[in-house]
C-alpha positions in Angstrom: 98.2 117.9 92.4 98.3 116.7 88.6 99.5 119.4 87.3 102.2 119.5 89.3 103.4 116.0 89.3 102.7 115.5 85.2 100.7 112.8 85.5 97.5 111.1 87.3 97.1 111.4 90.5 95.4 109.1 94.4 95.2 110.3 97.2 94.9 108.3 100.1 94.0 110.7 103.6 95.7 108.3 106.5 95.0 109.5 110.1 96.9 106.7 111.7 99.6 104.8 111.5 98.1 101.9 110.5 96.9 103.0 107.7 99.8 105.3 106.5 101.8 101.6 106.7 98.9 99.9 104.8 98.8 102.2 102.2 102.6 102.6 101.2 102.5 98.6 101.8 99.8 99.1 98.8 101.2 101.6 96.9 105.1 99.9 96.9 103.7 96.7 94.5 101.8 99.2 92.5 104.8 99.3 88.5 103.1 102.4 87.7 103.9 104.5 90.7 106.8 107.6 89.9 106.2 109.7 93.0 105.2 108.9 96.4 104.6 112.3 98.3 103.6 111.9 101.9 102.2 115.1 104.2 101.9 115.4 107.1 102.9 113.3 110.2 101.8 116.2 112.5 98.3 113.5 113.8 100.0 110.4 114.2 103.1 111.5 115.2 101.2 113.8 118.4 99.0 109.9 118.7 102.0 108.1 118.8 103.0 111.1 122.1 100.1 110.9 123.7 100.7 106.5 123.8 102.2 105.1 127.4 105.9 106.0 126.3 105.7 107.9 123.7 109.6 107.4 122.1 109.6 104.3 122.1 106.4 104.3 120.0 107.4 107.5 117.6 110.8 106.0 117.4 109.4 102.2 116.1 107.1 104.1 114.0 108.7 106.2 112.1 111.7 103.0 111.4 108.9 101.1 110.1 107.7 103.6 108.0 111.4 104.0 107.0 111.7 100.5 105.8 108.6 100.3 104.0 109.8 103.3 102.1 113.5 101.5 101.2 111.3 98.3 100.3 109.0 100.7 98.2 112.5 102.4 96.6 113.6 98.7 96.1 111.2 97.0 94.2 110.8 99.6 91.9 114.8 100.0 91.7 115.1 103.1 92.8 112.8 104.7 89.8 110.6 106.1 92.3 110.8 109.8 93.8 109.9 109.6 97.5 108.8 112.9 99.2 107.7 113.1 103.1 106.4 116.2 104.9 106.7 115.4 108.6 104.9 118.2 109.5 102.8 121.0 108.6 103.7 124.8 109.4 101.1 126.4 111.2 100.7 129.2 109.1 99.1 127.3 106.5 95.6 128.3 105.1 93.4 124.9 107.1 96.0 124.0 109.2 93.5 122.7 112.3 91.6 120.3 109.4 95.4 119.8 107.9 97.4 118.5 110.5 94.9 115.6 111.8 95.2 113.7 108.8 98.6 112.4 106.4 98.1 112.4 103.1 99.6 109.7 100.7 100.2 110.4 97.1 101.2 108.8 94.1 
């Protein structure tokens, strides 16, 4: 990923909404963050869909992620690029492995 971004990178694998939320709050306070890439949310959305009230859970989680990304952008004064890949195409190699994790790269 470093050749693509042109700078040192850090990856964190998040398999749950709470770990993704915690990582986004950490990334927001780092002054050296230039790019945030979140890929892929497939497993997190699947876990939320398995809850008792799936629609409300998914809406609430995506709203919270959106608010956190807005806060990161505000703290960085718009100097951060944010890329979000909500789901992973099934035709990529290792789909079964990668679809279970959200990857936060900064």
